[in-house]
A tleap script that builds the chain and sets N, CA, C and O, in Angstrom:
source leaprc.protein.ff14SB
mol = sequence {
  NALA GLU GLN LYS GLU GLY LYS THR ILE VAL
  ASP VAL THR LYS ILE GLY ILE ASP LYS VAL
  LEU GLY ARG GLY LYS ILE SER ARG SER MET
  LYS VAL ILE ALA LYS ASN PHE SER LYS SER
  ALA LYS GLU LYS LEU GLU GLU ALA GLY GLY
  GLU VAL THR THR GLY GLU CVAL
}
set mol.1.N position { 0.807 -1.178 0.000 }
set mol.1.CA position { 0.036 0.016 0.001 }
set mol.1.C position { 0.884 1.220 0.049 }
set mol.1.O position { 1.990 1.234 0.588 }
set mol.2.N position { 0.336 2.227 -0.528 }
set mol.2.CA position { 1.090 3.571 -0.593 }
set mol.2.C position { 0.143 4.686 -0.230 }
set mol.2.O position { -1.067 4.497 -0.353 }
set mol.3.N position { 0.594 5.788 0.193 }
set mol.3.CA position { -0.136 6.973 0.393 }
set mol.3.C position { 0.136 7.965 -0.686 }
set mol.3.O position { 1.273 8.268 -1.048 }
set mol.4.N position { -1.019 8.480 -1.206 }
set mol.4.CA position { -0.868 9.532 -2.266 }
set mol.4.C position { -1.974 10.531 -2.068 }
set mol.4.O position { -3.155 10.187 -2.037 }
set mol.5.N position { -1.572 11.767 -1.937 }
set mol.5.CA position { -2.600 12.842 -1.734 }
set mol.5.C position { -3.608 12.524 -0.610 }
set mol.5.O position { -4.793 12.844 -0.697 }
set mol.6.N position { -3.062 11.857 0.485 }
set mol.6.CA position { -3.778 11.548 1.679 }
set mol.6.C position { -4.746 10.348 1.522 }
set mol.6.O position { -5.637 10.144 2.346 }
set mol.7.N position { -4.548 9.579 0.463 }
set mol.7.CA position { -5.431 8.398 0.272 }
set mol.7.C position { -4.486 7.115 0.335 }
set mol.7.O position { -3.345 7.122 -0.126 }
set mol.8.N position { -5.044 6.070 0.918 }
set mol.8.CA position { -4.309 4.802 0.855 }
set mol.8.C position { -4.628 4.148 -0.452 }
set mol.8.O position { -5.808 4.072 -0.796 }
set mol.9.N position { -3.666 3.665 -1.216 }
set mol.9.CA position { -3.867 3.045 -2.502 }
set mol.9.C position { -3.242 1.720 -2.406 }
set mol.9.O position { -2.065 1.628 -2.057 }
set mol.10.N position { -3.969 0.657 -2.699 }
set mol.10.CA position { -3.532 -0.724 -2.678 }
set mol.10.C position { -3.741 -1.250 -4.038 }
set mol.10.O position { -4.864 -1.331 -4.536 }
set mol.11.N position { -2.539 -1.647 -4.704 }
set mol.11.CA position { -2.534 -2.241 -5.998 }
set mol.11.C position { -2.187 -3.731 -5.826 }
set mol.11.O position { -1.016 -4.102 -5.741 }
set mol.12.N position { -3.231 -4.572 -5.776 }
set mol.12.CA position { -2.958 -5.998 -5.616 }
set mol.12.C position { -2.445 -6.665 -6.809 }
set mol.12.O position { -1.949 -7.786 -6.693 }
set mol.13.N position { -2.515 -6.080 -7.954 }
set mol.13.CA position { -1.906 -6.618 -9.238 }
set mol.13.C position { -0.372 -6.751 -9.129 }
set mol.13.O position { 0.250 -7.579 -9.793 }
set mol.14.N position { 0.169 -5.958 -8.322 }
set mol.14.CA position { 1.600 -5.986 -8.056 }
set mol.14.C position { 2.147 -7.211 -7.343 }
set mol.14.O position { 3.323 -7.565 -7.427 }
set mol.15.N position { 1.177 -7.854 -6.610 }
set mol.15.CA position { 1.546 -9.065 -5.866 }
set mol.15.C position { 0.942 -10.305 -6.433 }
set mol.15.O position { 0.910 -11.345 -5.774 }
set mol.16.N position { 0.472 -10.219 -7.618 }
set mol.16.CA position { -0.087 -11.383 -8.271 }
set mol.16.C position { -1.515 -11.778 -8.011 }
set mol.16.O position { -1.937 -12.875 -8.376 }
set mol.17.N position { -2.302 -10.851 -7.352 }
set mol.17.CA position { -3.782 -11.213 -7.083 }
set mol.17.C position { -4.550 -10.622 -8.145 }
set mol.17.O position { -4.445 -9.448 -8.501 }
set mol.18.N position { -5.408 -11.571 -8.691 }
set mol.18.CA position { -6.289 -11.139 -9.903 }
set mol.18.C position { -7.672 -10.657 -9.464 }
set mol.18.O position { -8.299 -9.813 -10.104 }
set mol.19.N position { -8.127 -11.240 -8.329 }
set mol.19.CA position { -9.434 -10.884 -7.884 }
set mol.19.C position { -9.591 -10.634 -6.442 }
set mol.19.O position { -9.101 -11.429 -5.640 }
set mol.20.N position { -10.237 -9.590 -6.048 }
set mol.20.CA position { -10.447 -9.229 -4.621 }
set mol.20.C position { -11.869 -9.776 -4.218 }
set mol.20.O position { -12.865 -9.466 -4.871 }
set mol.21.N position { -11.922 -10.541 -3.198 }
set mol.21.CA position { -13.116 -11.144 -2.679 }
set mol.21.C position { -13.701 -10.344 -1.476 }
set mol.21.O position { -12.965 -9.587 -0.842 }
set mol.22.N position { -14.905 -10.489 -1.180 }
set mol.22.CA position { -15.546 -9.766 -0.169 }
set mol.22.C position { -15.506 -10.318 1.286 }
set mol.22.O position { -16.352 -9.960 2.105 }
set mol.23.N position { -14.575 -11.140 1.580 }
set mol.23.CA position { -14.445 -11.625 2.937 }
set mol.23.C position { -13.676 -10.658 3.777 }
set mol.23.O position { -12.711 -10.047 3.319 }
set mol.24.N position { -14.101 -10.516 5.009 }
set mol.24.CA position { -13.368 -9.586 5.904 }
set mol.24.C position { -14.202 -8.279 6.056 }
set mol.24.O position { -15.334 -8.140 5.593 }
set mol.25.N position { -13.535 -7.367 6.736 }
set mol.25.CA position { -14.149 -6.052 7.088 }
set mol.25.C position { -13.222 -4.906 6.562 }
set mol.25.O position { -12.000 -5.042 6.495 }
set mol.26.N position { -13.853 -3.823 6.212 }
set mol.26.CA position { -13.117 -2.651 5.713 }
set mol.26.C position { -13.463 -1.553 6.795 }
set mol.26.O position { -14.624 -1.247 7.067 }
set mol.27.N position { -12.391 -1.009 7.368 }
set mol.27.CA position { -12.737 -0.028 8.445 }
set mol.27.C position { -12.325 1.444 8.059 }
set mol.27.O position { -12.561 2.401 8.797 }
set mol.28.N position { -11.696 1.542 6.855 }
set mol.28.CA position { -11.372 2.903 6.378 }
set mol.28.C position { -11.408 2.984 4.836 }
set mol.28.O position { -11.317 1.989 4.116 }
set mol.29.N position { -11.545 4.232 4.392 }
set mol.29.CA position { -11.574 4.453 2.960 }
set mol.29.C position { -10.200 4.138 2.268 }
set mol.29.O position { -9.150 4.544 2.765 }
set mol.30.N position { -10.231 3.484 1.234 }
set mol.30.CA position { -9.007 3.214 0.425 }
set mol.30.C position { -9.392 3.073 -0.981 }
set mol.30.O position { -10.556 2.840 -1.306 }
set mol.31.N position { -8.385 3.219 -1.862 }
set mol.31.CA position { -8.588 2.842 -3.268 }
set mol.31.C position { -7.895 1.545 -3.639 }
set mol.31.O position { -6.681 1.464 -3.452 }
set mol.32.N position { -8.560 0.537 -4.143 }
set mol.32.CA position { -7.940 -0.707 -4.454 }
set mol.32.C position { -7.962 -0.920 -5.896 }
set mol.32.O position { -8.986 -0.725 -6.551 }
set mol.33.N position { -6.824 -1.330 -6.430 }
set mol.33.CA position { -6.699 -1.610 -7.888 }
set mol.33.C position { -6.530 -3.057 -8.026 }
set mol.33.O position { -5.696 -3.659 -7.349 }
set mol.34.N position { -7.335 -3.674 -8.928 }
set mol.34.CA position { -7.288 -5.188 -9.117 }
set mol.34.C position { -7.877 -5.428 -10.482 }
set mol.34.O position { -8.579 -4.567 -11.012 }
set mol.35.N position { -7.595 -6.628 -11.089 }
set mol.35.CA position { -8.198 -6.945 -12.356 }
set mol.35.C position { -9.693 -7.176 -12.223 }
set mol.35.O position { -10.423 -6.782 -13.134 }
set mol.36.N position { -10.188 -7.761 -11.199 }
set mol.36.CA position { -11.518 -8.104 -10.918 }
set mol.36.C position { -11.876 -7.995 -9.399 }
set mol.36.O position { -11.018 -8.114 -8.524 }
set mol.37.N position { -13.160 -7.768 -9.150 }
set mol.37.CA position { -13.709 -7.588 -7.790 }
set mol.37.C position { -15.023 -8.527 -7.696 }
set mol.37.O position { -15.797 -8.623 -8.649 }
set mol.38.N position { -15.197 -9.145 -6.595 }
set mol.38.CA position { -16.503 -9.790 -6.371 }
set mol.38.C position { -17.488 -8.713 -6.193 }
set mol.38.O position { -17.106 -7.566 -5.957 }
set mol.39.N position { -18.718 -9.011 -6.291 }
set mol.39.CA position { -19.808 -8.023 -6.056 }
set mol.39.C position { -19.696 -7.536 -4.579 }
set mol.39.O position { -19.754 -6.332 -4.326 }
set mol.40.N position { -19.534 -8.481 -3.598 }
set mol.40.CA position { -19.580 -8.127 -2.195 }
set mol.40.C position { -18.254 -7.210 -1.867 }
set mol.40.O position { -18.321 -6.268 -1.077 }
set mol.41.N position { -17.165 -7.538 -2.480 }
set mol.41.CA position { -15.946 -6.748 -2.299 }
set mol.41.C position { -16.118 -5.270 -2.627 }
set mol.41.O position { -15.801 -4.341 -1.885 }
set mol.42.N position { -16.692 -5.173 -3.904 }
set mol.42.CA position { -16.964 -3.804 -4.409 }
set mol.42.C position { -17.921 -3.060 -3.500 }
set mol.42.O position { -17.680 -1.896 -3.181 }
set mol.43.N position { -18.987 -3.690 -3.078 }
set mol.43.CA position { -19.966 -3.105 -2.191 }
set mol.43.C position { -19.391 -2.617 -0.911 }
set mol.43.O position { -19.659 -1.509 -0.448 }
set mol.44.N position { -18.471 -3.608 -0.268 }
set mol.44.CA position { -17.915 -3.173 1.010 }
set mol.44.C position { -16.938 -2.041 0.836 }
set mol.44.O position { -16.961 -1.137 1.672 }
set mol.45.N position { -16.106 -1.998 -0.135 }
set mol.45.CA position { -15.163 -0.955 -0.397 }
set mol.45.C position { -15.901 0.402 -0.579 }
set mol.45.O position { -15.549 1.395 0.058 }
set mol.46.N position { -16.925 0.420 -1.455 }
set mol.46.CA position { -17.742 1.636 -1.580 }
set mol.46.C position { -18.498 2.086 -0.429 }
set mol.46.O position { -18.636 3.291 -0.219 }
set mol.47.N position { -19.035 1.137 0.391 }
set mol.47.CA position { -19.764 1.534 1.607 }
set mol.47.C position { -18.817 2.190 2.621 }
set mol.47.O position { -19.263 3.041 3.391 }
set mol.48.N position { -17.536 1.829 2.649 }
set mol.48.CA position { -16.532 2.471 3.461 }
set mol.48.C position { -16.066 3.714 2.914 }
set mol.48.O position { -15.168 4.318 3.500 }
set mol.49.N position { -16.611 4.198 1.779 }
set mol.49.CA position { -16.074 5.456 1.165 }
set mol.49.C position { -14.891 5.278 0.318 }
set mol.49.O position { -14.221 6.254 -0.018 }
set mol.50.N position { -14.576 3.995 -0.073 }
set mol.50.CA position { -13.472 3.627 -0.886 }
set mol.50.C position { -13.878 3.666 -2.342 }
set mol.50.O position { -14.994 3.962 -2.767 }
set mol.51.N position { -12.830 3.329 -3.034 }
set mol.51.CA position { -12.903 3.369 -4.609 }
set mol.51.C position { -12.343 2.035 -5.149 }
set mol.51.O position { -11.396 1.469 -4.603 }
set mol.52.N position { -12.950 1.575 -6.207 }
set mol.52.CA position { -12.387 0.337 -6.859 }
set mol.52.C position { -11.972 0.796 -8.354 }
set mol.52.O position { -12.609 1.611 -9.022 }
set mol.53.N position { -10.913 0.200 -8.721 }
set mol.53.CA position { -10.322 0.533 -10.026 }
set mol.53.C position { -9.969 -0.904 -10.727 }
set mol.53.O position { -9.246 -1.720 -10.157 }
set mol.54.N position { -10.460 -1.104 -11.826 }
set mol.54.CA position { -10.198 -2.295 -12.616 }
set mol.54.C position { -9.097 -2.094 -13.549 }
set mol.54.O position { -9.077 -1.113 -14.292 }
set mol.55.N position { -8.180 -2.979 -13.546 }
set mol.55.CA position { -7.038 -2.878 -14.432 }
set mol.55.C position { -5.724 -2.492 -13.765 }
set mol.55.O position { -5.687 -2.418 -12.536 }
set mol.56.N position { -4.713 -2.258 -14.455 }
set mol.56.CA position { -3.330 -1.911 -13.957 }
set mol.56.C position { -3.086 -0.432 -14.138 }
set mol.56.O position { -3.358 0.109 -15.210 }
set mol.57.N position { -2.571 0.246 -13.103 }
set mol.57.CA position { -2.186 1.666 -13.199 }
set mol.57.C position { -0.794 1.904 -13.012 }
set mol.57.O position { -0.351 3.051 -13.069 }
savepdb mol mol.pdb
quit
């Protein structure tokens, strides 16, 4: 994870993860970059005020 302009950015493509699943809890807003997201993962991230980005940046 890295901090950019006060936001936490997690790019899981850099560690070989293709899809983010919705298991677990999100306690803070963050931007997550992945190739794919499950429906529940996307919902949880957005409910916490986060952002999902599909693809590599």
